[in-house]
Phi, psi and omega in degrees: 000141179286148184284126182244355178089348179266142179287146174282163179312310191286336174289321176300316181288326176299320184290320182291320180298310179310311181306311188297316179294316175306311176301317180297316180294324182283327186257348180068030184295146179252130182307142174066009176286130176287103185229162177282129194302131180259334172204174177286357180283344187293349179287348165303339179301324184279000179242353186225036180300324182293344177279343185285133177266179175262116185296148176210163182207157172212152174203151173261120185236131182254204190289346181283344181092183185163186179229137171252132186236145171217095178070230179271010176248141179225148172235117181265132183251116179282148178305135179094353175296319175242150185263356179206172175297134185232139172273129185234136174241155176212115183242151184241145171212164190271338191251145176255161172297161179307118185192149173294157172088169177250141183290131172260016175212176167292164179259131184244141174243117180254126183243136178233114182277070181188147179270001185243124183213094189283348175230155178290161177254133176267120186250134174233129175248125181271169171091024179260110176289186175079183185286168174301137185194172167271144177227134174282141188231128178269134172226123175244144186246159172215153176216127168265127171247087188051253179270002188249150183220136170242140181234162186222142170298154180305142166246159180261135170237168178249122172248168188240126172273119176226127177050039169089001180242122174276126174234143172204175186233147181257121185295152174302158176274136181289143172247170181300328184295338180281351181275156178276005185277132181240004187287103187288331178296312178288321184293332181296321185268352182289156182292153183289167178281164187297149172277342174212138181236130180233147177232132173244128184215158180193149183278142188237132174255165176095354182254140173251167185229145169213142179243148167237193191295321185246352188226157172232120175266131175245127181211149184272163188290340180296343180264010180271015174303325170256117184304333190262357186307317178297322181281331175289326169304310181296322178294327174292315174301314179298318182302312183296317177308305187298319179295313173307317184299308193292328179283353176112351189287144178253145170253012180299128185112348172273127172285115179253144000287137177282140184282138165232132187236127171268122187211167172259176181095002178269000173071234179278349183285140180279329189189168171212156173255129178250133174241106184292170177286335181293348178126177184288336182296330177270020180304158179217170180227132170249141179234142183289132181301329184290344185270347190271068176216141185311324182293349174248026189311304189295315181294327179290322177297312181292323180290321180294317176302306179315306187284325175292322175300324167309313183294325178291322180297329182294335175295330190263344183293131177285003182261164180275167175312312181305315188277347178272325193269354184303136183301331179260005180294139186290140185277055172303148177065004188286319189283321178284335166307299178295323170307318183285321184289323178289316178304320188287338178308309183298329180293308178290338176269002177052047186228114181288344180251010179298138176227119179284143178301319186287335173291320178294319182285340180249019194291338180276004169298350174307338184284355183237134179296137184303330178268009186260012184294156179250347183206172183295318185292330175292313176305318182287320177297324174294321186290323178299319176291321184290347177300321172303316179289324179294323170298321172306303187300314180300317184292323186290326177281328178094007179199165179273010177300327185305323185292321175297318177298321182297327180277333166300325175296315178304309174307312186289334177305324184295349189260348177259188183250352182275173182291153175293144177201124177295314179294323177298320177298320174301309185298318180291326181285322177294325175108348181207132180292316181301312181295321183295322179296317179290318176293330176294316178298319177297315180297315188284326174299317188285317178303308184288334178267000186053043174240030179287336186092357178254104186303330178287348183280122176285167177276121182300152181284167188277153171283325170208149178229147176223166179230153184286336183226126178208203186300333181264014180088203182284138174248141180237359177213145180220143177243140174231150181202151178199150168267125184245120175286161180305137183056047168235177184204163174232148178224117181247141188229144171239114174270125173261085182280340170212152188235126175290156183311116172083345184280073178238356188249118186228172178211156176244125182245137175277123181254354174204148190222021185290098175053026178247141181249137179237145171218155189239131175232147178246127183253135173227151177088178180228118349297156186294149168249122191261146178229136185291126179273324184144180171267168177218137185219168186300128177079006179225064180300160184249125175269148175196163181239151181231160161246162173300127180103352183276168175219152181233136174235141172244135176246139179237124180234133175260115182248035180291125185252039183262108177310144004264039166058042189235333184294117182280157180242155181272133174242133180203138184224141171242135171241129181199177182293162185294339185275359180271162178303120186259334194248000177253115185291156174074012184261116188276162182297345182275001177295150188276120171282097189260000171208127182219098180253184183299325186238003184225151178214134177222135190235140169248163178296133188300336178238328185274331172088353178287158179289134184241333184198148180214120182238137172236131184252157180268355181217161188281349172273359175057045173255345180238106179284136182249325190201143175219127178247128182238144186230158172294127191298312194279330184258330184084004179287155179307145184227292183202164172221136180225152178219154184232156173284169180288343175278001182088002176278143180293143176253308182232147160230122181240111188270148180225158171260188189293347177259011176075016174272147180299128184207106177128210187258115175279125184237133177236141181239155167295165180281357164284342187101354178279137183306137180249304182203129182244128175236144181251139182232150175230100182051053172091356180246137184287102182223118175130200190287145178234124171229138175238142183243159166271163176305332175280004180092351179280157182295147170241315170219144174223145182177192180228156175226148178232104184053043179086347181268149173295129173219159176069217192253131174241148179223135176253149184230150170274178180306337179273359182087011178270133176299132181241352172197138183229128178236121183254167178061034180288150189090358178255176177281349179223070176295149182244117180245137177208170180256121184294163175105000000 
């Protein structure tokens, strides 16, 4: 064919196709997406969908700002967003994360190779036909901390379509300077900002939106089987807001209306509170679509209250959002957070009998101290159990103000220099370490014996259980022991499934007493109903009788309130027949009873023959103890000697070393049981703290001795416990004495 200078049909088609491909790659058209026609060439979309690629882009953007493009999408970076040049990428894909609704745009992944973003990003997606309108946009976040990654479920934001372009913003990333924490100790150990920040976003169809005073709800049409469901969700959220506000909690710092999204992809979780990298102001709430049905009304209401309270709690957490979200961040305030939110469920449900499933499933967490968790999962489990303790504390105060006071203490911990601690916040809110410890002891004793008064609380399992009759025949004595962290407990149970002839009189003896309190309960019937028999302490065993079918439990609780609440104490109890040793710890039931008179009992080692215990009583029935001498079981060395008044109160406690010299704290008591005088000895020499008390329990004298000589500071008090004289530099030639005040 002769050359004419005009394009042949084939070359014209190739030109149009080339023009189309360039346009498609630049604008990011999706095949079959309904958009307003731009030219007659658009009909080529019907013929070449397989040839269309997924647009992507990258750019190095510095402090002066710039624009990153990928096809029809652009991300505009304002000047001052970054303080140095940052590599940014924008990739496109076809599939969105599990979510309700259908994507009405491609799904875009934005990557920022920096942990710092001081201004919001402006995002624009072209190609939206139809009238100007608001469009729901799902935004998910990721943050990389070197090899660690934290991800967040998508949150919904509202974008605006104007002249076919959808625009919305991604907020700036919060920095530590935006946090209200002033705690230098914790700030120094807090995790760094992310090395890479990522956002996944896409426009969504199939969602409706509804607003109330403080919330914006995004919900799919599928929950409209009940026409009022959307309004019910908003009403429940507003109710939770009002209740927390009335309790004193402030929501200052939240961007309102706050987003609530009903979505899929939460698995078995009913809901979640989301805290974005942009900071606490942009927090949001996601609800599982399966929960949004009339048959789950109470559970829905409880979930909304639970998760919204988490959002409010984050405002009181002294750490920044970045430092809360870091994957290796210490789970500070997590257990008190879960305890508070589970407690709040009963408040929003207005039910004094409400029992949360998570409380029941984690009830055996009583065995673990609340500050001894090793990860987030343990802290949460402890918190679910602690919701019961929080209910006990609020009942004891008679109002809900305690919970607000706890979170004020959490907030204020950021202003000090000591370590963060949930338990410290609780103790300060209660107002007294002694009171808090006593309330914990009472709570856990009631919990473990199923005498809490809450009928829906199940009986926790025992730490260890034994029976009076088993494969080895009858057993007449049992020893139990455990190491207990502060604010943990043990429950030991003996079931008397059979009673040997005459074996009905038993006792419980304490074999260890480091900051541990013991109580004994007897259960009768099936299931057992427990009655409190009393407490048991060193030198004061508890006698009781049993019948066949009864059970006895001993609870041991550590109420030590010494920070950081992690040092365990030894707890040990011996339960045995009345003719076994009652007053000397560590003497097993196998010891040989070598002397048994009306008022005396002497035991020897079962194989070595040396004396291990000697008890003297004031009556033939051996109910009034007068004196007990105790020896180390395996060696026969001196251990301790105790004596009692005729009224049964302890008079003396004398500790000895292996040479039978005083070694430890020599204690004398008034006949009322109140301490009188405590002296510290080191292998026969009075060395260490000295304390003298009045009969009302107040201090009379405090000081120190070294080999019997006065040293250091000595203080004398009046009967009200007020210091009346202080002498310093005791043991020197020039002691300084003065009257305080």
